C-alpha positions in Angstrom: 162.9 129.1 362.5 159.4 131.2 363.0 157.8 129.9 366.0 154.7 131.9 366.3 151.8 131.4 363.5 150.7 135.2 363.4 154.4 135.9 361.9 154.4 133.2 359.1 153.9 134.0 355.7 150.4 135.2 354.5 148.8 132.9 352.3 147.4 133.5 348.8 143.9 135.0 349.2 140.8 132.9 347.7 142.7 129.3 348.7 143.1 126.8 351.6 146.8 127.3 352.8 149.3 125.5 355.1 149.4 129.1 356.8 145.3 129.6 356.8 145.5 126.2 358.8 148.0 127.2 361.2 146.1 130.0 362.0 143.5 128.1 363.2 142.5 128.3 366.7 142.2 124.5 366.7 145.8 124.4 365.7 147.2 127.5 367.2 146.8 126.0 370.5 149.3 123.6 369.7 151.9 126.2 369.4 152.8 125.1 366.1 156.8 125.4 365.1 158.0 125.6 361.3 161.0 123.1 360.9 161.2 123.5 357.2 159.5 124.7 353.8 158.9 127.9 355.3 158.8 129.5 352.0 155.9 127.2 351.1 153.4 127.6 353.7 150.9 129.5 350.9 150.9 126.0 349.1 147.4 125.3 348.8 145.8 122.1 350.8 142.8 120.1 348.7 142.3 117.8 351.6 143.2 117.2 355.0 144.1 113.4 355.8 145.7 111.4 359.1 147.9 109.0 359.0 149.1 107.0 361.2 151.1 104.3 358.9 154.4 104.5 356.8 152.8 103.0 353.5 151.2 106.0 352.1 151.4 105.4 348.6 148.0 104.4 348.0 145.8 106.3 350.3 147.3 109.9 349.0 146.5 111.5 345.8 148.2 114.8 346.3 147.7 117.9 347.5 146.9 116.4 351.0 147.8 118.3 354.8 148.7 115.2 356.5 148.9 114.6 360.3 150.1 112.5 362.1 151.4 111.6 365.7 154.8 109.9 365.0 153.3 106.5 365.6 155.3 105.0 362.3 158.5 107.1 363.1 159.5 103.8 365.0 161.9 103.8 368.1 164.4 106.4 368.7 162.9 108.0 365.2 164.3 105.4 362.9 161.3 106.1 360.5 161.3 109.3 360.2 163.0 109.5 357.0 161.4 106.8 355.3 158.0 108.8 356.4 158.7 112.1 355.5 160.1 110.4 352.0 156.5 108.6 351.5 154.7 111.7 352.1 156.7 113.7 350.0 156.7 111.1 347.0 153.1 111.3 347.5 152.5 114.5 346.5 151.5 115.8 350.2 151.1 119.8 350.4 152.5 119.5 353.8 153.1 117.8 357.2 152.1 118.6 360.9 153.4 116.4 362.9 152.2 115.9 367.1 154.5 113.6 368.9 152.4 111.4 371.4 153.4 110.6 375.0 156.2 107.8 375.1 159.2 107.3 375.8 161.2 110.8 376.5 164.1 109.3 374.6 162.1 108.5 371.4 160.2 111.8 371.4 163.5 113.6 371.7 164.9 111.6 369.0 162.0 112.0 366.6 162.3 115.6 367.1 165.7 115.6 366.3 165.5 113.8 363.0 162.9 115.9 362.2 164.4 119.0 362.6 167.8 117.6 361.4 165.4 116.6 357.6 163.2 119.3 357.6 166.2 122.4 357.9 167.9 121.2 354.5 164.3 120.4 353.0 161.7 122.0 350.6 158.8 120.6 352.3 156.5 122.3 354.9 156.8 120.5 358.1 155.4 121.9 361.2 155.8 120.3 364.9 153.2 120.7 367.3 154.6 121.4 370.8 151.1 120.8 372.3 148.6 118.3 371.7 145.6 118.9 369.4 142.2 117.4 368.5 142.7 116.1 365.3 139.2 115.7 364.2 138.8 119.1 364.8 141.1 120.4 362.7 139.9 117.8 359.6 136.3 119.0 360.5 137.3 122.5 359.9 139.6 122.7 357.7 137.1 120.4 355.4 134.3 123.3 355.8 136.7 125.6 354.7 137.5 123.6 351.7 133.5 123.2 350.8 132.8 126.6 351.2 136.2 128.1 349.3 134.6 125.6 346.5 131.2 126.9 346.9 132.9 130.5 346.5 135.0 129.6 343.3 131.9 128.4 341.8 129.9 131.3 342.6 132.8 133.4 341.2 132.9 131.6 337.9 129.3 132.2 337.4 129.9 135.9 337.8 132.7 136.0 335.6 130.5 134.0 333.1 127.5 136.2 333.4 129.3 139.5 333.2 130.8 138.6 329.9 128.1 137.2 328.1 126.6 140.4 329.1 129.1 142.3 327.3 128.8 140.0 324.3 125.0 140.6 324.1 125.5 144.2 324.6 127.9 144.3 321.7 130.3 146.1 324.1 133.7 147.7 322.7 137.0 146.4 322.9 138.0 149.3 325.6 134.9 147.9 327.6 135.6 144.4 327.6 139.7 145.0 328.9 138.5 147.2 331.0 136.2 145.3 332.8 139.0 142.4 332.8 141.2 144.6 334.6 138.2 145.3 337.0 137.8 141.7 338.2 141.4 141.2 338.3 142.7 144.3 339.8 145.6 144.5 337.9 146.5 146.3 334.4 145.8 144.3 331.3 146.3 145.1 328.0 144.9 143.8 324.4 147.9 143.7 321.6 147.6 142.4 318.0 150.1 139.9 316.7 152.7 142.7 315.6 152.6 143.4 319.4 151.0 146.5 319.0 148.6 148.2 321.3 145.2 147.7 320.4 143.4 148.6 324.0 144.7 148.7 327.7 143.1 149.4 331.3 145.2 150.3 334.0 143.3 148.8 336.9 142.6 150.4 340.0 145.7 152.7 339.6 147.5 154.1 336.8 151.2 153.2 336.2 153.0 155.6 333.7 155.4 152.8 332.7 152.6 150.3 331.8 153.5 150.9 328.0 156.9 152.3 328.2 158.7 150.1 325.0 155.7 148.0 324.8 156.4 146.2 321.5 159.9 145.6 322.2 158.9 144.1 326.0 156.0 142.2 324.5 158.4 140.2 321.9 160.8 139.1 324.7 157.5 137.5 326.0 156.9 134.0 324.6 153.6 133.5 322.9 151.9 130.6 324.0 149.0 128.5 322.4 146.7 128.4 325.9 146.3 130.4 328.7 149.7 130.8 331.0 152.6 132.7 331.7 155.3 133.2 329.1 158.8 132.8 329.0 161.5 135.3 329.5 162.3 138.0 332.0 158.7 139.3 331.9 157.0 136.5 332.7 153.5 137.8 332.2 150.3 136.2 332.2 148.7 135.7 329.0 145.7 133.9 326.8 145.3 134.3 323.2 142.5 135.8 321.3 141.2 134.4 318.4 139.8 131.1 317.2 142.2 128.4 316.7 144.6 128.5 313.6 143.6 132.5 313.4 145.1 133.9 316.8 145.4 138.0 315.9 146.1 138.9 319.5 146.7 138.2 323.0 145.3 139.6 326.2 148.1 139.9 328.8 148.6 141.0 332.5 151.8 142.7 332.8 152.5 142.3 336.3 152.7 140.0 339.1 149.7 138.4 340.9 148.4 137.1 343.9 147.1 134.3 342.4 147.0 133.1 338.9 143.8 130.8 338.8 141.3 133.6 339.1 143.1 135.9 336.4 143.6 133.1 334.2 139.8 132.4 334.0 139.0 136.3 333.9 141.4 136.9 330.8 139.8 133.7 329.1 136.4 134.5 329.4 137.4 138.5 327.9 139.3 137.0 325.1 136.5 134.6 324.0 134.2 137.7 324.4 136.6 139.5 322.0 136.8 137.1 319.6 133.0 136.7 319.2 133.3 140.5 318.9 135.6 140.2 315.8 133.6 137.5 314.5 130.7 139.9 314.6 132.4 141.6 312.3 135.3 143.9 313.8 138.4 142.7 312.2 142.1 143.6 314.0 142.7 146.7 311.7 139.8 147.9 313.1 140.9 147.9 316.5 143.9 149.5 316.0 142.6 151.9 313.6 140.2 152.8 316.7 142.9 152.7 319.5 145.0 155.4 317.0 141.8 157.5 316.2 141.1 157.5 320.3 144.5 159.0 321.3 144.7 161.5 318.3 141.2 162.6 319.5 142.3 163.2 323.0 145.8 164.6 321.8 143.9 167.5 320.1 141.6 168.2 323.0 142.7 169.8 326.1 144.1 166.5 328.1 145.9 166.1 331.5 148.6 164.0 330.0 152.5 164.4 330.3 154.4 164.3 327.3 156.3 161.5 328.4 153.0 159.1 328.8 152.1 160.5 325.4 154.9 159.1 324.0 154.5 155.9 325.4 150.6 155.2 324.4 152.0 156.8 320.9 154.9 154.2 320.7 152.4 151.1 321.9 150.7 152.2 319.0 153.4 151.7 316.6 154.9 155.4 316.7 158.6 155.4 317.3 159.9 158.5 319.6 161.9 160.9 317.3 163.5 163.8 317.2 160.8 165.8 314.7 157.0 165.2 314.6 155.1 166.7 311.8 151.4 166.6 311.5 149.6 166.1 307.9 146.0 165.9 307.3 144.7 163.7 304.0 141.5 165.6 302.7 139.3 163.1 300.2 137.9 165.0 297.2 134.2 165.0 297.3 132.4 162.5 294.4 129.0 163.4 293.0 127.7 159.9 293.8 129.5 159.8 297.2 128.0 157.5 299.8 128.8 157.6 303.6 130.1 153.7 303.2 131.9 154.5 300.2 133.8 157.7 302.1 134.6 155.2 304.4 135.8 152.5 302.2 138.0 155.0 300.5 139.4 156.2 303.9 140.0 153.0 304.8 142.0 152.1 301.4 143.9 155.0 301.7 145.0 154.2 305.3 146.2 150.9 304.2 148.5 152.4 301.8 149.5 154.7 304.0 150.8 152.2 306.5 152.2 150.1 303.7 154.4 153.3 302.5 155.4 153.9 306.0 156.6 150.2 306.1 158.9 151.3 303.3 160.1 154.2 304.2 161.1 152.2 307.5 159.8 155.0 309.5 156.8 155.3 311.8 153.7 157.4 312.0 150.4 157.2 313.9 147.3 157.8 311.5 143.9 157.6 311.4 140.3 159.2 310.4 139.5 162.8 312.1 136.4 162.9 310.7 134.3 161.4 307.8 136.6 161.8 304.2 139.8 163.5 306.8 142.4 161.4 307.6 145.4 162.5 310.4 148.7 161.3 310.5 151.7 162.4 313.0 154.9 161.4 311.0 157.8 160.8 313.3 161.1 162.4 311.5 164.8 161.9 313.1 165.9 165.1 312.0 164.0 168.4 311.1 165.9 168.9 308.2 165.0 165.9 307.1 161.3 166.6 306.8 161.0 167.6 303.8 162.8 164.8 301.7 160.8 162.5 303.9 157.7 164.0 302.9 158.3 164.4 299.0 158.9 160.7 299.4 155.8 159.9 301.4 153.4 161.6 299.1 155.2 160.7 295.5 155.0 157.1 296.5 152.0 156.9 297.6 150.4 159.0 294.4 152.5 155.9 292.3 150.7 153.2 294.2 147.2 154.8 293.6 145.3 154.5 290.4 144.0 158.2 291.0 144.8 160.5 293.4 141.9 161.6 294.8 142.8 163.6 298.1 144.9 167.0 299.3 147.3 167.0 301.5 147.9 169.7 304.1 151.0 170.0 306.2 151.4 171.9 309.8 154.2 173.2 311.5 156.5 170.6 312.6 157.4 170.0 316.5 159.8 168.6 318.7 156.9 168.0 321.4 154.4 165.6 320.1 151.1 167.1 321.7 152.2 170.7 320.2 152.5 168.4 316.9 149.1 167.1 317.4 147.7 170.5 318.3 149.0 171.5 314.7 146.5 168.9 313.1 144.1 171.6 312.6 146.2 173.9 310.9 146.8 171.2 308.7 143.4 170.3 308.1 142.6 173.8 307.0 145.5 173.7 304.7 143.9 170.6 302.8 140.7 172.0 303.1 142.1 175.1 300.8 144.1 172.8 298.6 140.9 170.8 298.0 139.3 174.0 296.2 142.6 174.2 293.9 141.7 173.8 290.3 145.4 171.9 289.8 147.6 170.9 292.4 151.2 171.2 291.3 152.8 170.3 294.7 152.4 166.9 296.7 151.5 168.4 299.7 151.3 171.8 301.0 151.7 174.1 303.6 150.3 177.8 304.8 152.8 179.3 303.0 151.9 177.7 299.9 147.7 178.5 299.9 148.7 182.2 300.6 145.6 184.4 300.3 143.4 181.4 299.3 144.3 179.9 302.6 143.9 182.7 305.0 140.2 182.9 302.7 139.5 179.4 303.5 139.7 180.2 307.3 137.9 183.2 307.0 135.2 181.9 304.5 132.6 181.4 307.1 132.7 184.5 308.5 129.7 186.6 307.9 131.3 190.2 307.5 133.7 188.7 304.7 130.1 187.3 302.8 128.8 191.0 303.2 132.0 192.3 301.9 132.2 190.0 299.0 128.4 190.4 298.1 128.8 194.1 298.5 131.7 193.6 296.1 130.2 191.7 293.2 126.3 193.1 294.2 126.4 194.8 290.4 126.7 191.3 288.7 124.8 189.0 291.3 121.8 190.7 291.5 120.4 189.3 289.3 123.1 186.7 288.4 125.3 187.4 284.9 127.6 184.6 284.6 129.0 185.9 281.6 130.1 189.0 283.4 131.5 186.7 286.2 133.7 184.9 283.9 134.8 187.9 282.4 135.9 188.9 285.5 137.5 186.2 286.4 139.2 186.0 283.4 140.2 189.6 283.3 141.5 189.7 286.8 143.6 186.1 286.2 145.6 188.2 283.6 146.5 191.1 286.0 143.8 193.8 284.6 145.6 193.6 281.1 143.7 194.2 278.6 146.1 193.2 275.4 147.1 190.0 277.2 143.1 189.2 278.0 142.5 189.9 273.7 145.6 188.0 272.8 143.8 184.7 274.3 141.1 185.0 271.6 138.0 185.3 274.3 136.7 188.5 272.0 138.0 190.6 269.4 139.5 193.8 270.8 136.9 195.9 270.2 134.0 193.8 271.4 135.8 193.2 274.7 136.5 196.5 275.6 132.9 196.8 274.9 132.3 194.4 277.4 134.7 195.8 279.8 133.1 198.7 279.6 129.6 197.9 280.5 130.9 195.2 283.2 132.7 198.5 285.0 129.5 200.2 284.8 127.7 197.4 286.4 130.4 196.9 288.9 130.5 200.6 289.8 133.9 200.7 289.9 137.1 201.6 287.7 138.4 198.2 286.5 142.1 200.1 286.4 142.5 200.8 289.9 144.7 198.3 291.2 143.0 198.1 294.9 139.5 197.3 293.0 141.2 194.4 291.5 142.2 193.2 294.4 139.5 193.8 296.2 137.0 192.3 293.4 139.5 189.3 293.4 139.4 188.9 297.0 135.2 188.5 296.3 135.8 186.1 293.7 138.3 184.0 295.9 135.9 184.4 298.5 132.5 182.7 296.0 134.6 180.1 295.0 135.5 179.0 298.5 132.2 179.3 299.8 130.7 177.0 296.4 128.3 179.7 295.3 
């Protein structure tokens, strides 16, 4: 048994526990000895009650720390068992006994009885070996209780004000979750009903395993309709988010806490703030899209994330760990009458369709908007040799399920490493930009090897040196602009410089065609029969089409 109050189990901070009472000078002067229930010394004390009568049923309402001098124990401790049973039955937090001076035999018998009963009890029983002043103990404890209640009210008011301010400031979901983690001092995760992480904050220190296999772990934690701890091996503190009957997620603290009461209050206010944010126009899909877009943008930049942490965060957003990752970019075609809102709606429709196709294909991906009119996706593939058929299936199924295919698809180089695959999104975007200039698209998706010279020019179309080269090559028909000559040059080059093949198209009669070509050649100042000249002119025309001239 522990005999020194300073060695007792620490009390839960923020509550008046039995341990805190035993640490008081007024109690410590009595040399307290814990006879039983040592593991429960952190139990909160609601009040202190002095009792000298065995009939306690009507005097206690639960949570009291009972002080007694043992006068109700009777001769030779005969009434110890009955008194202790009544104290426990009345819901008391614990019992402190100071035996008054009396017959030595009675006192020794009472102590022996107390030791015997307390030894096998899960109820805190403390014996004071020296006399103390009960009035001093009750006065100090009651003053502590009032002070703690006032502190709790102040804490509640502060938490209310913090989240009210976040609502008025139209705070983001990340901001709300981060503030909750800061107030609790522990990690907080916001997930949707499918157990995908919408936002998370790690609290004072970053735990790399926080989101490890999150969906699987979260599914094993029971979902509650009110704030509390779910069932399962990881009994996380949680609160539902959303209006009753339309819950769209939950906030959880995936770990142990010193006390749940304060954390539960913070979670509830954070959940209410998130619900208000959604009612103000943010929906569940938008939260998930924002979380995925945030990770994609972070991966495309220089970052300090290790590959293991990248995989954990991506897994929490729905991308399962795979042997191979393929970067893809979908670029929406421009429309003459399009507006920013219209582009955003088209992006969202394509994202929803992509997610549906992913579910149908029983594969996972991380897809989000990269910029206006451009959707990036990191696709998980079981093996490199499965890449081509899976891409074919996804792109063709996506095309079949849409009324109009008004996008181009660029595919970058696949990698075993997810971070490297994310860096290749830039390559995929460049391919998609190039494909957008094609008159026809014979393939469901394109790579750099498919776009060839046009792809190279697409990468360099803003280079002023290339601009100067193209304008110099076409100067004879651009200054002043000669549209018919440009059209004739394009057709001539399209037929590989074969005049007979061009004449057979019926574009012009053969004599008229030859005359026009002679005139065109004079304007350009080069021989159209020269292969290098035709190559240079072809490059210049390609650049002009890519530049939108």
